N, C-alpha and C positions, 0 to 999 in steps of 0.2 A: 315690242313685238319683234319677231325674227326679221333680220335684214338680208340673210343669204341662206343658201341651202343647208350649210352646216348648222346654222342656228335653227332652221326649221326642223331638222332632224332632232336636235336636242329638245326643242320646245315640244315636239310631238312625243318624244320618248317620255318626258316628264308627265305630259297629259295622260298618256296611256298607262304609265306606271300608277298614277293616282286613280284614274277613272276606272280602269279595268279591275283593279283590286277592290275599290269601293263597291262596284257593281257586283263583283263576285261575292263579297262579304254580305251585301244586301240580299242577294238571291239565296245564299246559304241559309241565312236567317229565315227568309220566307219559306224555304223548303223544309227546314227542320222545325221551325216554330220556337227555337230556343237560341239564345245568344250566350254561349259559354266560351271559355278560353280556347278550346280546340277549334272553334269556328274560324279563328284567325289563321290557323294552319290549313284548314280545309279551303279557305278562300285563297290562300297562297298557292295551293296545288291547282285550283281552278284558274287562277291568274296565269300560270304558266301555259295552260291550254288555250287561253283566249288572247293573251297579249300579242303574239305574233300577227294574228289576223287583224286585231284592232289597230296595230301600228300600220300595217299595209293599207287597210281601209282608210284610216285617218289621213295618212301622208299622201297617198296617191289619188284618192277619190273624194273623200269628204271635204278636205280643205278647199279643193277647187270648186266643188259643188256649193259649199257655203259662201265662198267669195263671190261666185257668179250670182247666186240668189240674193245676196246682200246688195249687190249693185242695183237690183230692182227697187230697193227701198232706201234711197239715199237720205242720209241724215247727218247732221253735225254733232248730234248728241252721242257721245262715246258710249254711255251706258245703254242707250237704245240700240245702237249698232251692235254692241257686244251681246245683248239679249237676242237680237234677230239672228246673228251669226251662230250663237250657241243653239238657238232653236232649230236652225237648219242642220247643224251638225248632229244634234241628238235625234232629229227626225229621220236621218239616214242611218246613223249608227245603231240606234236602239232596236229597230226591227231585225237588222242583219245579225247583230251580236246575240240577241235573244233567240233567233232561229238557230244560230250556230250552237249556242249552249244547249238548246233543246235537242238538237241532233246528237250531241255528245251523250246526253243522258237518256233520251227516249229512242234514238235511232230513227231511221227512215221508216216509220210505221204509220198506220192509219190514225194513230192518236197524236201524231206530231202537231197538227194544226190546233187541236183542242188543248194541248199543253202550251203551245207557243203564243197564241193570241191573248189569253189571260195574263201571262207573264209579261208580254210586251205592254199591255195596258197598265200594269203595275210598275213596270220599269221606266216608262217614258217620263211621267211627272217627277219621279225621284231623281232620275238622271238629269233632267233639266234643272231642277232646283239645286241639287248638290253641285252641279257644274257652275251655275250662276253665282251662288252665294258662298261656296266653300272651295272647291277644287280649282276652279278657274282663277280666282284671285291668288290662291296658294301657288299655282303653277307659274303665274306671271311674276309673283314675288321672287320665287327661286330663280327663274330665268333672268330677271333683272339683277339679282345678286351674282349670278354666274358671269353675265356679260356686261355688267356695269351700267353706268348712267347714260352712256351714249345711246342705248336702245330704249330708254324710257320715253324719249320725246316722240318716237314713232310708234 
């Protein structure tokens, strides 16, 4: 895990890179109903629209919120701690990023809430599971490769 601000920035950038792109890809497939090679390009365009807000939210708000909430559920079990922390992160990020995405596509209209709520309901379980089982471990692996064995103990 990150031990200083520079490492937190790198760790957050890696997480946003993977998660924002994966969620953009997932939502493009949901919206179009097809998964074709062009979907990857479309998700890349969507990623550029979402990544800056995702980074700011994650770095300045969500990490602090998740840490504070995890303190309420003390455990020595690293996997349980990780699941709780991820749950709180997704709990905050998913509604905000889903709302932001819907504002981009629907605008501030009367239909916004009717588009936002169903997408948020679909996004939350996917975001939680992909973060727990795929992207979180991948992010930690790359982070440890970048910063070496010294960070693996913490």
